[in-house]
C-alpha positions as CSV (number, residue, x, y, z in Angstrom):
1,M,-14.2,27.9,10.6
2,A,-17.0,25.5,11.4
3,H,-16.5,25.2,15.2
4,G,-18.6,23.1,17.6
5,H,-20.8,20.3,16.4
6,A,-22.0,21.3,12.9
7,V,-20.3,18.0,12.0
8,K,-21.2,15.6,9.2
9,R,-20.9,12.2,10.8
10,Y,-22.1,9.0,9.2
11,S,-22.3,5.5,10.5
12,G,-22.3,2.1,8.9
13,L,-21.8,1.7,5.2
14,M,-22.2,5.5,4.5
15,D,-19.2,6.2,6.8
16,W,-17.0,4.0,4.6
17,L,-18.3,5.4,1.3
18,T,-17.7,9.0,2.4
19,T,-14.6,8.7,4.5
20,V,-11.5,10.8,3.9
21,D,-9.7,9.4,7.0
22,H,-6.4,7.9,5.9
23,K,-6.7,5.0,8.3
24,K,-10.1,4.0,6.9
25,I,-9.0,4.5,3.3
26,G,-6.0,2.2,4.2
27,I,-8.5,-0.5,5.3
28,L,-10.6,0.0,2.1
29,Y,-7.4,-0.5,0.1
30,L,-6.6,-3.6,2.1
31,I,-10.1,-5.1,1.5
32,A,-10.1,-4.3,-2.2
33,G,-6.4,-5.4,-2.7
34,G,-7.1,-8.6,-0.7
35,F,-10.1,-9.4,-2.9
36,F,-8.2,-9.0,-6.1
37,F,-5.3,-11.0,-4.6
38,L,-7.7,-13.9,-4.2
39,V,-8.9,-13.4,-7.8
40,G,-5.4,-13.3,-9.2
41,G,-4.5,-16.3,-7.0
42,L,-7.4,-18.3,-8.4
43,E,-6.3,-17.5,-11.9
44,A,-2.8,-18.7,-11.0
45,L,-4.2,-22.0,-9.6
46,L,-6.2,-22.6,-12.8
47,I,-3.0,-22.0,-14.8
48,R,-1.1,-24.5,-12.7
49,I,-3.9,-27.1,-12.9
50,Q,-3.8,-26.8,-16.7
51,L,0.0,-27.4,-16.7
52,W,0.2,-30.2,-14.1
53,K,0.4,-32.9,-16.8
54,P,1.2,-32.9,-20.5
55,L,-1.5,-32.5,-23.2
56,N,-4.0,-31.5,-20.5
57,D,-7.3,-29.9,-21.7
58,F,-8.6,-28.5,-18.3
59,V,-9.1,-25.1,-20.0
60,S,-9.1,-24.2,-23.7
61,A,-6.1,-22.4,-25.3
62,D,-8.1,-19.1,-25.5
63,T,-9.2,-19.3,-21.8
64,Y,-5.6,-20.0,-20.8
65,N,-4.4,-16.9,-22.6
66,E,-7.1,-14.9,-20.8
67,L,-6.1,-16.4,-17.4
68,L,-2.4,-15.7,-18.1
69,T,-3.0,-12.1,-19.1
70,M,-5.5,-11.3,-16.3
71,H,-3.4,-13.1,-13.6
72,G,-0.4,-10.8,-14.3
73,T,-2.4,-7.7,-14.7
74,T,-4.5,-8.3,-11.6
75,M,-1.7,-9.3,-9.3
76,I,0.5,-6.3,-10.2
77,F,-2.0,-3.5,-10.7
78,L,-5.0,-4.6,-8.6
79,A,-3.5,-6.7,-5.8
80,A,0.1,-5.7,-5.0
81,M,-0.3,-1.9,-5.5
82,P,-3.5,-1.5,-3.3
83,V,-2.1,-3.6,-0.5
84,I,1.1,-1.4,-0.6
85,F,-1.2,1.7,-0.5
86,A,-3.1,0.1,2.4
87,L,0.1,0.1,4.5
88,M,1.2,3.5,3.2
89,N,-2.1,5.0,4.3
90,A,-2.4,3.2,7.6
91,I,1.2,3.8,8.8
92,V,3.1,6.7,7.1
93,P,1.1,9.6,8.7
94,L,1.5,7.9,12.1
95,Q,5.2,7.4,11.6
96,I,5.9,11.1,10.8
97,G,3.6,12.4,13.6
98,A,1.0,13.8,11.2
99,R,-2.8,14.1,11.8
100,D,-3.7,13.0,8.2
101,V,-2.3,13.1,4.7
102,A,-1.8,16.4,3.0
103,Y,-4.9,16.1,0.8
104,P,-7.5,13.8,2.5
105,F,-10.1,14.4,-0.3
106,V,-7.7,13.5,-3.0
107,N,-6.7,10.4,-1.0
108,A,-10.4,9.3,-1.3
109,I,-10.4,10.0,-5.0
110,G,-7.3,7.9,-5.3
111,F,-8.9,4.9,-3.7
112,W,-12.3,5.1,-5.6
113,T,-10.7,5.6,-9.1
114,F,-8.4,2.6,-8.4
115,F,-11.3,0.5,-7.3
116,F,-13.6,1.4,-10.3
117,G,-10.8,1.0,-12.8
118,A,-10.1,-2.5,-11.3
119,V,-13.8,-3.4,-11.5
120,L,-14.0,-2.2,-15.1
121,L,-11.1,-4.4,-16.0
122,N,-12.7,-7.5,-14.4
123,V,-16.1,-6.8,-16.0
124,S,-14.4,-8.2,-19.1
125,W,-14.8,-11.7,-17.7
126,F,-18.6,-11.4,-17.8
127,T,-18.8,-9.9,-21.3
128,G,-17.1,-12.8,-22.8
129,A,-14.0,-10.9,-23.9
130,A,-11.2,-10.8,-21.3
131,P,-7.8,-9.5,-22.6
132,D,-5.7,-12.3,-23.9
133,G,-2.4,-11.0,-25.3
134,G,-0.2,-11.2,-22.2
135,W,-0.1,-8.7,-19.3
136,T,2.5,-6.6,-21.1
137,A,-0.1,-6.0,-23.9
138,Y,2.6,-6.1,-26.6
139,A,1.7,-4.5,-29.9
140,P,0.5,-5.7,-32.4
141,L,-1.1,-8.5,-30.3
142,S,-3.0,-5.9,-28.4
143,G,-4.1,-4.0,-31.6
144,T,-7.4,-4.6,-33.4
145,T,-5.7,-6.8,-36.1
146,F,-5.2,-9.7,-33.7
147,N,-7.7,-8.6,-31.0
148,G,-10.9,-7.5,-32.6
149,D,-13.1,-8.0,-29.5
150,H,-13.2,-5.7,-26.5
151,G,-10.7,-7.5,-24.3
152,F,-7.9,-4.9,-24.6
153,D,-10.4,-2.0,-24.5
154,Y,-11.2,-3.1,-20.9
155,Y,-7.4,-3.4,-20.2
156,V,-6.6,0.1,-21.7
157,L,-9.5,1.9,-20.0
158,G,-9.5,0.0,-16.7
159,L,-5.8,0.6,-16.2
160,Q,-6.0,4.3,-17.2
161,I,-8.7,4.9,-14.5
162,A,-6.9,2.8,-11.9
163,G,-3.6,4.6,-12.8
164,I,-5.2,8.0,-11.9
165,G,-5.7,6.7,-8.4
166,T,-2.1,5.5,-8.1
167,L,-0.7,8.7,-9.5
168,V,-2.7,11.1,-7.2
169,G,-1.9,8.8,-4.3
170,G,1.9,9.0,-5.0
171,I,1.7,12.8,-5.3
172,N,-0.3,13.0,-2.0
173,F,2.3,11.0,-0.1
174,L,5.2,13.0,-1.5
175,V,3.6,16.2,-0.2
176,T,2.6,14.6,3.1
177,I,6.2,13.4,3.8
178,I,7.8,16.7,2.7
179,N,5.4,19.0,4.6
180,M,3.8,17.3,7.5
181,R,6.6,15.7,9.6
182,A,6.5,16.4,13.3
183,P,8.8,19.0,14.8
184,G,12.3,17.5,15.0
185,M,11.8,14.8,12.4
186,T,14.4,15.7,9.9
187,F,14.7,13.6,6.8
188,M,17.6,11.6,8.3
189,R,15.4,10.7,11.4
190,M,12.5,9.3,9.3
191,P,11.7,5.6,9.8
192,M,13.0,3.4,6.9
193,F,9.4,2.5,5.9
194,T,8.6,6.2,5.4
195,W,11.8,6.7,3.4
196,S,10.9,3.8,1.1
197,V,7.4,5.2,0.6
198,F,8.9,8.6,-0.2
199,I,11.1,7.2,-2.9
200,T,8.3,4.9,-4.2
201,S,6.0,8.0,-4.5
202,A,8.7,9.8,-6.5
203,L,9.0,6.7,-8.8
204,I,5.2,6.7,-9.2
205,L,5.3,10.4,-10.2
206,F,7.8,9.8,-12.9
207,A,6.9,6.3,-14.1
208,F,3.1,6.2,-14.3
209,P,2.8,9.1,-16.8
210,A,4.7,6.9,-19.3
211,L,2.2,4.1,-18.9
212,T,-0.7,6.7,-19.2
213,V,0.8,7.9,-22.5
214,G,1.2,4.4,-23.8
215,L,-2.3,3.4,-22.8
216,A,-3.8,6.6,-24.3
217,A,-2.0,5.9,-27.6
218,L,-3.2,2.3,-27.6
219,M,-6.7,3.5,-26.8
220,F,-6.5,5.8,-29.8
221,D,-5.3,2.9,-31.9
222,R,-8.2,0.7,-30.8
223,I,-11.1,3.1,-30.4
224,F,-10.4,5.9,-32.8
225,D,-8.4,4.0,-35.5
226,A,-5.1,5.7,-35.1
227,N,-1.9,3.8,-35.8
228,F,0.8,4.4,-33.2
229,F,1.7,0.8,-32.9
230,D,0.4,-0.9,-36.1
231,P,3.3,-1.5,-38.5
232,S,0.8,-2.0,-41.5
233,G,-0.3,1.6,-41.0
234,G,3.2,3.0,-40.5
235,G,3.2,2.6,-36.7
236,N,6.0,1.0,-34.6
237,A,5.4,-2.1,-32.5
238,V,8.8,-1.7,-30.6
239,L,7.7,1.8,-29.5
240,W,5.1,0.1,-27.3
241,E,7.8,-2.0,-25.7
242,H,9.9,1.1,-24.9
243,I,6.9,3.0,-23.4
244,F,5.7,0.0,-21.4
245,W,9.1,-0.9,-19.9
246,I,10.1,2.7,-19.2
247,F,7.1,2.4,-16.8
248,G,7.4,-1.4,-16.2
249,H,10.9,-1.5,-14.7
250,P,10.5,1.3,-12.2
251,E,7.2,-0.4,-11.4
252,V,9.1,-3.4,-10.1
253,Y,10.9,-1.0,-7.7
254,I,7.6,0.7,-6.9
255,L,6.5,-2.7,-5.7
256,I,9.6,-3.9,-3.9
257,L,10.9,-0.7,-2.2
258,P,7.9,-0.6,0.3
259,A,8.6,-4.2,1.1
260,F,12.3,-3.3,1.8
261,G,11.0,-0.6,4.2
262,V,8.7,-3.1,6.0
263,I,11.6,-5.6,6.4
264,S,13.8,-2.8,7.8
265,E,11.2,-2.0,10.5
266,V,10.3,-5.6,11.4
267,V,13.9,-6.9,11.6
268,S,15.0,-3.9,13.7
269,T,12.0,-4.1,16.1
270,F,12.3,-7.9,16.7
271,S,16.1,-7.8,17.0
272,R,15.7,-5.0,19.6
273,K,18.4,-3.1,17.8
274,R,18.8,0.0,15.8
275,L,18.8,-0.7,12.0
276,F,22.4,-1.3,11.0
277,G,23.8,1.4,8.6
278,Y,20.7,3.6,8.5
279,S,22.2,6.3,6.3
280,S,23.7,3.8,3.9
281,M,20.2,2.2,3.7
282,V,18.7,5.6,2.8
283,F,21.2,6.3,0.1
284,A,20.9,2.7,-1.3
285,T,17.1,3.3,-1.6
286,I,17.6,6.6,-3.4
287,L,20.2,4.9,-5.7
288,I,17.9,2.0,-6.5
289,G,15.1,4.5,-7.4
290,F,17.5,6.4,-9.6
291,L,19.0,3.4,-11.4
292,G,15.5,1.8,-11.8
293,F,14.9,4.3,-14.7
294,M,18.1,3.4,-16.5
295,V,17.6,-0.3,-17.1
296,W,14.2,-0.7,-18.9
297,A,15.7,-2.1,-22.2
298,H,17.0,-5.2,-20.4
299,H,13.5,-6.6,-21.1
300,M,14.3,-6.1,-24.8
301,F,17.7,-7.7,-25.3
302,T,16.2,-10.0,-28.0
303,T,14.4,-7.1,-29.8
304,G,17.4,-6.3,-31.9
305,L,18.6,-3.0,-30.4
306,G,22.2,-3.8,-31.2
307,P,25.3,-4.7,-29.1
308,V,25.9,-1.1,-27.8
309,A,22.5,-0.6,-26.3
310,N,22.5,-4.2,-25.0
311,G,25.9,-3.6,-23.4
312,L,25.0,-0.4,-21.7
313,F,21.7,-1.7,-20.3
314,S,23.5,-4.9,-19.2
315,I,26.0,-2.9,-17.2
316,A,23.4,-0.6,-15.7
317,T,21.3,-3.6,-14.7
318,M,24.2,-5.2,-12.9
319,L,24.9,-1.9,-11.0
320,I,21.5,-2.1,-9.3
321,A,22.8,-5.3,-7.5
322,V,25.2,-3.0,-5.5
323,P,22.7,-0.9,-3.5
324,T,20.5,-4.0,-3.1
325,G,23.5,-5.9,-1.7
326,I,24.1,-3.1,0.8
327,K,20.5,-3.6,2.0
328,I,20.8,-7.3,2.4
329,F,24.0,-7.1,4.4
330,N,22.6,-4.3,6.6
331,W,19.6,-6.5,7.5
332,L,21.9,-9.4,8.3
333,F,24.0,-7.2,10.5
334,T,20.9,-5.9,12.2
335,L,20.0,-9.5,13.1
336,W,23.6,-10.3,14.1
337,G,23.9,-10.2,17.9
338,G,20.3,-9.0,18.3
339,S,17.8,-10.3,20.9
340,I,15.7,-11.9,18.2
341,T,12.0,-12.8,18.6
342,F,10.8,-15.3,16.0
343,N,7.1,-14.4,15.8
344,A,5.2,-14.7,12.5
345,A,6.0,-11.1,11.4
346,N,9.7,-11.7,11.8
347,L,9.6,-15.1,10.2
348,F,8.2,-13.5,7.1
349,A,10.9,-10.9,7.3
350,V,13.7,-13.3,7.8
351,G,12.3,-15.7,5.1
352,F,12.2,-12.7,2.7
353,I,16.0,-12.1,2.9
354,P,17.4,-15.4,1.3
355,T,14.4,-15.6,-1.0
356,F,15.0,-12.1,-2.4
357,V,18.7,-12.8,-2.7
358,M,17.9,-15.8,-5.0
359,G,15.6,-13.6,-7.1
360,G,18.5,-11.0,-7.3
361,V,21.1,-13.6,-8.4
362,T,18.9,-14.8,-11.3
363,G,18.4,-11.2,-12.1
364,V,22.1,-10.7,-12.6
365,M,22.1,-13.8,-14.8
366,L,19.4,-12.3,-17.0
367,A,21.3,-9.0,-17.1
368,A,24.1,-10.7,-19.2
369,A,22.7,-10.0,-22.7
370,P,24.2,-13.1,-24.4
371,A,22.9,-15.4,-21.7
372,D,19.5,-13.6,-21.9
373,F,19.2,-14.8,-25.5
374,Q,19.0,-18.3,-24.0
375,Y,16.8,-17.6,-21.0
376,H,14.5,-15.1,-22.7
377,D,10.8,-16.2,-22.9
378,S,11.6,-19.4,-21.0
379,Y,10.3,-20.5,-17.6
380,F,13.6,-19.2,-16.1
381,V,12.3,-15.7,-16.4
382,V,8.9,-16.7,-14.8
383,A,10.9,-18.2,-11.9
384,H,13.1,-15.1,-11.5
385,F,10.1,-12.6,-11.7
386,H,8.1,-14.5,-9.1
387,Y,11.1,-14.8,-6.7
388,V,11.4,-11.1,-6.8
389,I,7.7,-10.2,-6.6
390,V,6.2,-13.1,-4.5
391,G,9.3,-14.1,-2.6
392,G,10.1,-10.4,-2.1
393,L,7.0,-8.3,-2.2
394,V,4.3,-10.7,-0.9
395,L,6.5,-12.0,2.0
396,G,7.2,-8.4,2.8
397,L,3.5,-7.5,2.7
398,F,2.7,-10.4,5.0
399,A,5.4,-9.3,7.4
400,G,4.0,-5.8,7.4
401,L,0.4,-6.9,7.8
402,H,1.2,-9.2,10.8
403,Y,3.3,-6.5,12.3
404,W,0.9,-3.5,12.0
405,W,-2.4,-5.5,12.3
406,P,-2.9,-4.5,15.9
407,K,-2.2,-0.8,15.0
408,M,-4.8,-0.9,12.2
409,F,-7.5,-3.0,13.9
410,G,-6.8,-3.0,17.6
411,R,-6.5,-6.8,17.7
412,M,-3.5,-9.1,17.6
413,L,-3.6,-11.9,15.0
414,N,-3.5,-15.4,16.3
415,E,0.2,-16.3,16.4
416,G,-0.3,-20.1,15.8
417,L,-2.4,-19.5,12.7
418,A,0.1,-16.8,11.6
419,K,3.0,-19.3,11.8
420,L,1.0,-21.9,9.9
421,T,0.4,-19.3,7.2
422,F,4.1,-18.6,7.0
423,W,5.3,-22.2,6.7
424,T,2.7,-23.4,4.2
425,F,3.1,-20.3,2.0
426,F,6.9,-20.2,2.3
427,I,7.4,-23.9,1.5
428,G,4.7,-23.8,-1.2
429,F,6.3,-20.8,-2.8
430,H,9.7,-22.4,-3.1
431,L,8.2,-25.7,-4.4
432,T,6.3,-23.7,-7.0
433,F,9.0,-21.5,-8.4
434,F,12.4,-23.1,-7.6
435,V,11.8,-25.9,-10.1
436,Q,10.7,-23.5,-12.7
437,H,14.3,-22.3,-13.1
438,F,15.2,-25.8,-14.2
439,L,12.1,-26.1,-16.5
440,G,13.4,-22.9,-18.2
441,L,16.9,-24.1,-18.6
442,M,15.6,-27.4,-20.0
443,G,13.8,-25.3,-22.7
444,M,10.2,-24.9,-21.5
445,P,8.8,-21.7,-23.1
446,R,6.7,-19.2,-21.2
447,R,3.0,-18.6,-22.0
448,I,2.4,-22.0,-23.5
449,W,-0.9,-23.6,-23.0
450,T,0.2,-27.2,-22.9
451,Y,3.3,-29.4,-23.7
452,L,4.1,-32.8,-25.2
453,D,5.0,-35.8,-23.1
454,G,8.6,-37.1,-23.1
455,L,10.3,-33.7,-22.9
456,G,11.3,-34.1,-19.2
457,F,8.8,-31.4,-18.0
458,N,6.2,-33.6,-16.4
459,E,7.6,-34.2,-12.9
460,L,8.7,-30.6,-12.3
461,N,5.4,-29.2,-13.5
462,L,3.6,-31.5,-11.1
463,V,5.8,-30.3,-8.2
464,S,5.2,-26.7,-9.2
465,T,1.4,-27.3,-9.2
466,I,1.5,-28.9,-5.7
467,G,3.5,-25.9,-4.4
468,A,0.8,-23.6,-5.8
469,M,-1.8,-25.5,-3.9
470,L,0.2,-25.1,-0.7
471,M,0.4,-21.3,-1.3
472,G,-3.3,-21.3,-1.7
473,L,-3.6,-23.2,1.6
474,G,-1.4,-20.6,3.3
475,T,-3.6,-17.8,2.0
476,I,-6.7,-19.6,3.4
477,F,-5.0,-19.9,6.8
478,F,-4.4,-16.1,6.7
479,L,-8.1,-15.4,5.9
480,L,-9.1,-17.8,8.7
481,N,-6.8,-15.9,11.0
482,V,-8.5,-12.6,10.0
483,V,-12.0,-14.0,10.6
484,V,-11.0,-15.5,14.0
485,T,-9.3,-12.3,15.1
486,A,-12.3,-10.1,14.0
487,F,-14.3,-11.6,16.9
488,K,-11.8,-10.7,19.5
489,P,-12.2,-7.5,21.6
490,K,-10.2,-4.4,20.5
491,N,-7.8,-4.6,23.4
492,A,-4.3,-4.3,21.8
493,A,-2.0,-2.1,23.8
494,N,-0.4,1.1,22.3
495,D,2.8,-0.9,21.8
496,P,1.6,-4.5,21.7
497,W,5.1,-5.8,20.7
498,E,6.7,-3.9,23.7
499,D,9.7,-3.2,21.5
500,G,8.1,-0.5,19.2
501,R,10.7,2.1,18.1
502,T,8.7,4.6,16.0
503,L,5.9,7.1,16.6
504,E,2.9,4.8,15.6
505,W,3.4,2.8,18.7
506,T,3.0,5.8,21.0
507,I,-0.8,6.2,20.3
508,P,-3.8,3.9,21.0
509,S,-4.5,0.9,18.8
510,P,-6.4,1.4,16.6
511,A,-5.4,5.1,16.3
512,P,-8.1,7.7,17.1
513,E,-9.4,9.7,14.1
514,Y,-7.2,12.6,15.0
515,N,-4.1,10.3,15.4
516,F,-2.2,12.4,17.9
517,K,-3.8,14.4,20.8
518,Q,-0.7,16.5,20.7
519,T,1.9,16.6,18.0
520,P,5.0,14.8,19.3
521,L,8.5,16.3,19.5
522,V,11.1,14.1,17.9
523,R,14.5,14.1,19.4
524,G,16.3,11.5,17.3
525,Y,16.1,8.5,15.0
526,D,13.8,5.7,16.4
527,A,12.0,8.5,18.3
528,Y,9.9,6.4,20.7
529,W,12.8,4.0,21.5
530,K,15.0,7.1,22.3
531,E,12.3,8.3,24.8
532,K,12.1,4.8,26.3
533,M,15.9,4.7,26.8
534,D,15.7,8.1,28.5
535,G,13.2,6.6,30.9
536,H,10.0,8.3,29.5
537,K,6.8,6.4,29.1
538,E,5.5,8.6,26.2
539,M,6.6,11.2,23.7
540,T,7.2,14.8,24.8
541,P,4.5,16.9,23.1
542,A,5.5,19.8,20.8
543,E,2.3,21.8,21.5
544,P,-0.4,22.2,24.2
545,I,-3.7,20.3,24.0
546,G,-6.0,22.3,21.8
547,S,-8.8,22.2,19.2
548,I,-8.0,19.8,16.4
549,H,-9.1,20.6,12.8
550,M,-10.5,17.7,10.8
551,P,-11.7,17.4,7.2
552,S,-15.3,16.6,6.5
553,P,-16.3,13.3,4.9
554,S,-17.6,13.5,1.3
555,I,-19.5,11.3,-1.2
556,L,-18.0,13.2,-4.2
557,P,-14.9,11.0,-4.7
558,L,-17.1,8.0,-5.1
559,F,-19.3,9.7,-7.7
560,M,-16.3,11.1,-9.6
561,A,-14.9,7.5,-9.9
562,I,-18.4,6.2,-11.0
563,G,-18.5,8.9,-13.7
564,L,-15.1,7.7,-15.0
565,F,-16.3,4.1,-14.9
566,I,-19.4,5.0,-17.0
567,T,-17.1,7.0,-19.4
568,G,-14.8,4.0,-19.9
569,L,-17.7,1.6,-20.6
570,G,-19.3,4.0,-23.0
571,L,-16.1,4.7,-25.1
572,M,-15.6,1.0,-25.4
573,Y,-18.9,0.3,-27.1
574,S,-18.8,3.3,-29.4
575,H,-18.5,1.3,-32.7
576,G,-22.2,0.7,-33.3
577,E,-22.8,-2.1,-30.7
578,W,-25.4,0.0,-28.8
579,G,-27.0,1.7,-31.8
580,K,-27.5,5.5,-32.0
581,I,-29.2,8.1,-29.9
582,A,-30.2,11.2,-31.9
583,G,-27.8,10.3,-34.7
584,I,-24.8,10.0,-32.3
585,E,-23.2,6.6,-31.3
586,A,-24.9,5.5,-28.0
587,G,-21.4,4.7,-26.6
588,F,-20.3,8.3,-27.0
589,V,-23.5,9.5,-25.4
590,V,-23.0,7.2,-22.4
591,G,-19.3,8.3,-22.2
592,G,-20.4,11.9,-22.3
593,I,-22.8,11.4,-19.4
594,G,-20.0,9.8,-17.3
595,L,-17.7,12.8,-18.0
596,I,-20.6,15.2,-17.0
597,I,-21.0,13.3,-13.7
598,T,-17.2,13.6,-13.0
599,F,-17.0,17.3,-14.0
600,A,-20.1,18.1,-12.0
601,C,-18.5,16.7,-8.9
602,M,-15.4,18.7,-9.5
603,I,-17.4,21.9,-9.9
604,I,-19.4,21.2,-6.7
605,R,-16.1,20.6,-4.9
606,S,-14.7,23.9,-6.2
607,L,-17.7,26.1,-5.6
608,I,-18.9,24.8,-2.2
609,D,-16.5,25.7,0.5
610,D,-16.2,23.0,3.2
611,H,-14.0,24.1,6.1
612,G,-14.3,20.8,7.9
613,F,-14.9,20.7,11.7
614,H,-13.0,20.9,15.0
615,I,-12.7,18.3,17.7
616,E,-12.5,20.3,21.0
617,P,-10.2,19.3,23.8
618,E,-13.0,18.1,26.1
619,E,-14.0,15.6,23.3
620,L,-10.6,14.0,23.0
621,Q,-11.0,10.4,24.0
622,D,-8.3,7.8,24.0
623,K,-9.6,4.9,22.0
624,G,-10.4,4.2,18.4
625,V,-11.7,5.2,15.1
626,K,-15.5,5.5,15.1
627,A,-16.2,2.6,12.7
């Protein structure tokens, strides 16, 4: 083992490019996800400006289709997922008493492949061919017959590369949670956020391969002239719908379950009460994950699958309301009789509960197949989806960010600005999407670029656009808060809320690079709260102070992702656009070079043994990540 000080340490930008520390990777995910959240939000605002009055010509029909497609794709794959991964990385190892994730190197690969996949997808804006067939990429709209330019090539290859990152991230967290819990932390003592991440990671493991297969088949259709989904060549367009939604519905739960976990932590902490019905919450989470794979065809009631299939999927969809209802009541009972603190984090959590219930109620309405024939492809579905994803997920993420910000950065966010963020975003959200239910019931179709005057849509669309502006304003207040807070000293206490219940609040803020000087001994659920109630100031250690093994930083994950980026770009332009090199299409040559870079990095990683380094007891200091 490499003892002593033969240590690779970098500073500045190089430190961030080579890091394998889960806390820094969490911050990288947060920055990247936050950036794409702003991009997706800007696309949404442009959509709403186009629709604020009838027969508007703010953007062209083609640009509108591109905005619509990229808004959905960006928000789900490039904004929501990475911010979830940011919280997973920053918090889960701390909550289970681990020094890092199971595979720190793979964790870095996960981030960089996600990031370069996301960049590849957004390069399409600058090449004049953004994808424009809807974020679900339905065949044959996404095939070469209706989409001869490179828009959907960017979609297919960008999402495949980004999907690698998500998949390896999910596997990493499954292994971490199964193998690296502190002594005494049984599964039924794990914090609710860790449980939700565990189930989410299992969903990623089973759902993302379906998307990968679909995208690979679509890639073969588009780049190598196969015909999986082209009916004129004997393919089947409905096959794409099945493949996409077998991934797509579990994806909704991949997004929402971590938010459920966040709400459970925040509501419990700021009610100064143990989470009500902990074991029923655990089983409800498992059941939601299980049932999430049984309901995908409720997106396809109007496809013509027949009454038997529609009936079965209708019943299965309504069943999911049961475990979700259990969660809602448990949160309410946790609040009931609690000593509640209404700070910004808890406002987001409490605001989440009724908002998500509204999304759930419209979900049950859509689950009734005959009614769905009326609602389908109307703005009612848009309203339902956003109530679940924005009213659920985004409020949950805001709650989590305000709650764990001091643990991630060592600084408390400004409470006044945080509450301003909540009220503008929350009111703006309901203004935007509540009226869209009625627009849908009045007959306004989804995905339309403009609409005629005199249909009764004018006023509600105007209200919706004003609400979207307010949400944008709320986001600006949050960014302002982040900037203001960045200039404060890093002086947050270990447990800045003073009511911390779980292990992350037992160590300094921000956490040192080794997390725990000594692995804690867990004696019950809400491990830290239990120690507090027994009159102890800190956790009982499970081991003496000793030398701590740490993984070395590495630049290889960055170069592996760059190699995949080059491969994707090359494959896309392999139909003669770049000419030939030595008789071979230049695109294939470029793609080959990218693969060589990636494989070379893999070979270097395999052949050169890096044992990491040790931090000796005399070096253990109390404060902060060396950033």
